[in-house]
C-alpha angles and dihedrals in degrees: 000000000000121000117259115265111260119232120260089244091063093048090048091053091050091049091048094053092046094049098041099037102231144045093249095050092046091049091054093048093048094041091236133122118265093241089054092053091046091051092049092052091050091049091050092051090049094048093048096036086225129124107232102172139022115221122228138159090264094052138265125340118199117238121224088260090057092050090050093048098047097085090049092049090050091051092048091050093048092050092049091051090048089051092054093045092051094047096047092038092057090050095048101039121099090222138087135059127319118189114217126187122199140156119274095257094045092046094050103036110020114025097059090055091045091053096047093084092047090072091068094060103029112021090161094067119097115200115210103204123202115193108207139136090206115097110253115217107236091191089063090050093242085143138004093220130017132195108211137181092208132057110267109236098189118113123238094040131128105221131184120193111216126198113286118267113240116223125193142162114278139178137192117252089242090060092047090052089062090062095229098118095070090075116050090202090061097038117111114223137208110212144164117260106218113031098030092217090162090058091049092050092049092050092048089052092051093247125137117256115261117264096198121050110186095186137009120194136156089210106093091199090056090050091053091049090051092051091050090049090057095247093133149314115293146160119279139160106270096227091047092047090056091054090048093052095246123151124228119238128187098015090196086075102084125150127179122213122195119233128200135181114208139179136167112273094232089062097056091097096049100104100215093049094044090048093055092042094052092044092054092048089053102045106029096076088062092052101043 
């Protein structure tokens, strides 16, 4: 049966005595007490069943076994130090990949603008963007950071509530030029197919439901593209609509959508993830 593996602390004490020549010098270098270093040497000898030093009035004298083992101990120590440097370096470095999940509309129209300024402070970070309207489970590490339009209810998350996103009814100038938007009965609409959010918003605003739906789609990005193309009036984030050159119609139709940025709490100290998280919290309110 092989001997149990000694701890790195014991190997480090052995290396310290060999390199510095005495218990006291090794203790100073390792920032330990001399009795602690002595005890660690004795434990290592007991674990290995090997005599490493002979004791005399003038100190410790290495045995041939100790001389033979020193290069190996130095290699083990160097590798352990490299392991720690690599691990802490990855956590502290503003470089590497950060996985971000956002809705289709946010991923296409908002997130790229939000990330543009990030390049100035952390050009070594690569953002891996997933455009999905399905809630990614941060606890399962499907994403490092998620933008959500509902309050995350999972435990162990760091969550920041951002200002609500205002949504209104908008039309392209080309559609307005046709003069069809003045009469709701004649107005073509762009709507979602499944949840009928447009119908709910119209009802809440006290407006009659549209009679003519030009396009139904459950893809919000497709809805935005159809509105921009002049296919019909549809719902859009107000800030985004302004950037796309759309014109607001029926100002009484105003809906507010919550927005949250979330990450797993054990990733808050990973520099690249925290950097992207903090950047989004800072810039998204100005884009939504």
